[in-house]
C-alpha positions as CSV (number, residue, x, y, z in Angstrom):
1,X,58.2,-2.9,109.5
2,X,56.0,-4.9,111.8
3,X,52.4,-4.8,111.1
4,X,50.0,-5.2,113.9
5,X,46.7,-6.7,113.4
6,X,44.1,-4.4,114.7
7,X,41.3,-6.2,116.3
8,X,38.0,-4.5,116.5
9,X,35.9,-6.3,119.0
10,X,32.4,-4.9,118.8
11,X,29.6,-6.0,120.9
12,X,26.1,-5.9,119.7
13,X,23.2,-6.3,122.0
14,X,19.7,-7.0,121.2
15,X,16.6,-7.3,123.2
16,X,13.8,-9.9,122.8
17,X,10.4,-9.3,124.3
18,X,8.9,-12.6,125.5
19,X,6.1,-13.9,127.5
20,X,7.0,-16.4,130.2
21,X,10.5,-17.5,131.1
22,X,13.1,-15.8,128.8
23,X,15.8,-18.4,129.7
24,X,13.7,-21.1,127.9
25,X,13.9,-19.1,124.7
26,X,17.8,-19.0,124.6
27,X,18.2,-22.1,122.4
28,X,15.6,-20.8,120.0
29,X,17.3,-17.4,119.7
30,X,20.7,-19.1,119.2
31,X,19.3,-21.2,116.4
32,X,17.7,-18.1,114.7
33,X,20.9,-16.2,115.0
34,X,23.0,-19.1,113.6
35,X,20.5,-19.3,110.7
36,X,21.4,-15.7,109.8
37,X,25.2,-15.8,110.4
38,X,26.9,-19.0,111.6
39,X,30.1,-17.3,112.5
40,X,28.5,-14.8,114.8
41,X,29.2,-15.9,118.4
42,X,26.4,-15.5,120.9
43,X,27.0,-15.3,124.6
44,X,25.8,-13.6,127.7
45,X,22.1,-14.3,127.7
46,X,20.6,-12.3,130.5
47,X,17.1,-11.1,131.4
48,X,16.5,-7.3,131.5
49,X,16.2,-7.4,135.3
50,X,19.6,-9.1,135.5
51,X,21.2,-6.5,133.3
52,X,19.7,-3.7,135.3
53,X,20.7,-5.3,138.6
54,X,24.3,-5.6,137.4
55,X,24.4,-2.0,136.2
56,X,23.4,-0.7,139.7
57,X,25.5,-3.3,141.6
58,X,28.5,-1.0,142.4
59,X,26.4,2.1,143.3
60,X,24.2,-0.1,145.5
61,X,27.3,-1.4,147.3
62,X,28.6,2.2,147.9
63,X,25.2,3.2,149.2
64,X,25.2,0.2,151.6
65,X,28.7,1.2,152.9
66,X,27.7,4.8,153.3
67,X,24.5,3.7,155.1
68,X,26.4,1.5,157.5
69,X,28.8,4.3,158.3
70,X,25.8,6.6,158.8
71,X,24.2,4.2,161.2
72,X,27.5,3.9,163.1
73,X,27.8,7.6,163.2
74,X,24.2,7.9,164.6
75,X,25.0,5.3,167.3
76,X,28.2,7.1,168.3
77,X,26.3,10.4,168.4
78,X,23.6,8.9,170.7
79,X,26.3,7.3,173.0
80,X,28.1,10.7,173.0
81,X,25.0,12.7,173.9
82,X,24.1,10.2,176.6
83,X,27.7,10.3,178.1
84,X,28.0,14.0,178.1
85,X,24.6,14.6,179.6
86,X,25.1,11.9,182.2
87,X,28.4,13.5,183.2
88,X,26.8,16.9,183.2
89,X,24.1,15.7,185.6
90,X,26.7,14.2,187.9
91,X,28.5,17.5,187.9
92,X,25.3,19.4,188.6
93,X,24.0,17.2,191.5
94,X,24.6,20.0,194.1
95,X,22.8,22.6,191.9
96,X,19.9,20.2,191.3
97,X,19.7,19.4,195.0
98,X,19.5,23.1,195.8
99,X,16.8,23.6,193.1
100,X,14.8,20.8,194.5
101,X,15.2,22.1,198.1
102,X,13.9,25.5,197.2
103,X,10.8,24.1,195.5
104,X,11.6,22.9,191.9
105,X,9.4,20.0,190.9
106,X,10.6,16.8,189.2
107,X,9.1,18.2,186.0
108,X,11.2,21.4,186.3
109,X,14.4,19.4,186.7
110,X,13.5,17.0,183.9
111,X,12.9,19.9,181.5
112,X,16.0,21.7,182.6
113,X,18.2,18.7,181.8
114,X,16.4,17.9,178.6
115,X,16.8,21.5,177.5
116,X,20.5,21.4,178.2
117,X,20.9,18.2,176.2
118,X,18.8,19.3,173.3
119,X,20.7,22.6,173.0
120,X,23.8,20.6,172.5
121,X,22.0,18.5,169.9
122,X,20.7,21.6,168.1
123,X,24.2,23.1,167.9
124,X,25.4,19.7,166.5
125,X,22.6,19.7,164.0
126,X,23.4,23.2,162.7
127,X,27.1,22.3,162.3
128,X,26.1,18.9,160.7
129,X,23.6,20.4,158.3
130,X,26.2,23.0,157.2
131,X,28.7,20.2,156.6
132,X,26.1,18.2,154.7
133,X,25.3,21.2,152.6
134,X,29.0,21.4,151.6
135,X,29.6,17.7,151.1
136,X,26.6,16.8,148.9
137,X,28.4,18.0,145.8
138,X,31.0,15.3,146.4
139,X,28.4,12.6,147.0
140,X,26.0,13.7,144.2
141,X,26.9,10.7,142.0
142,X,25.6,8.3,144.6
143,X,22.2,10.0,145.0
144,X,19.2,8.2,143.4
145,X,15.8,9.8,142.9
146,X,16.8,12.8,145.1
147,X,18.7,16.0,144.5
148,X,21.6,17.3,146.6
149,X,20.3,19.2,149.6
150,X,16.8,17.9,149.2
151,X,14.8,19.6,152.0
152,X,12.6,16.6,152.7
153,X,15.7,14.3,153.1
154,X,17.6,16.7,155.3
155,X,14.5,17.3,157.4
156,X,13.9,13.6,157.9
157,X,17.5,13.0,158.9
158,X,17.5,15.9,161.3
159,X,14.3,14.6,162.8
160,X,15.7,11.1,163.2
161,X,18.9,12.5,164.8
162,X,16.8,14.7,167.1
163,X,14.6,11.7,168.2
164,X,17.6,9.5,168.8
165,X,19.3,12.2,170.8
166,X,16.1,12.9,172.8
167,X,15.9,9.2,173.7
168,X,19.5,9.4,174.8
169,X,18.7,12.4,177.0
170,X,15.8,10.8,178.8
171,X,17.8,8.5,181.1
172,X,20.1,11.2,182.6
173,X,17.2,13.6,182.9
174,X,15.2,11.0,184.8
175,X,18.1,10.3,187.0
176,X,18.4,14.0,187.8
177,X,14.8,14.0,189.1
178,X,15.7,11.3,191.6
179,X,18.4,13.3,193.3
180,X,17.8,13.6,197.1
181,X,18.5,17.2,198.1
182,X,19.3,16.2,201.7
183,X,22.1,13.8,200.6
184,X,23.5,16.3,198.1
185,X,23.5,19.3,200.5
186,X,24.9,17.3,203.4
187,X,28.2,16.6,201.4
188,X,29.3,20.2,201.9
């Protein structure tokens, strides 16, 4: 019969409250511990802030990755809104030219194009908030100092997306106000 030696490695931690630099007290603490039990190894001296920083290192990395992907998603959304609205204005040049010819002001055209773009953004926000509501249960372990589906967080994200999308809509809307009705109606 082979006997195995069972090793029970236990770690014991203790905290020392100090004034000043805790690293300077490490030799003194080692000497005091050696005076109690010389065979007790001491290692891993760390300040409380270092221990806390190490304990949140992995979640902080995950949050950083998720934030980077969130920023990339926002950038792609803004580019998409701009591209779709710009193409829409190009397709509506004749209609916009007719509206201007019968008396629509630049302000009317600007509001029409902005309204069209923001309706698309509103539909995207509704779908996105619904998806967020469903996925927060999966990401709950990465949330710090907030609850899943926190109304303030969702509202601030929706406001940020709306502002970014509105900024993307302004250029195509401004271009629509500069359409010359004579040029557009002459093409037919």
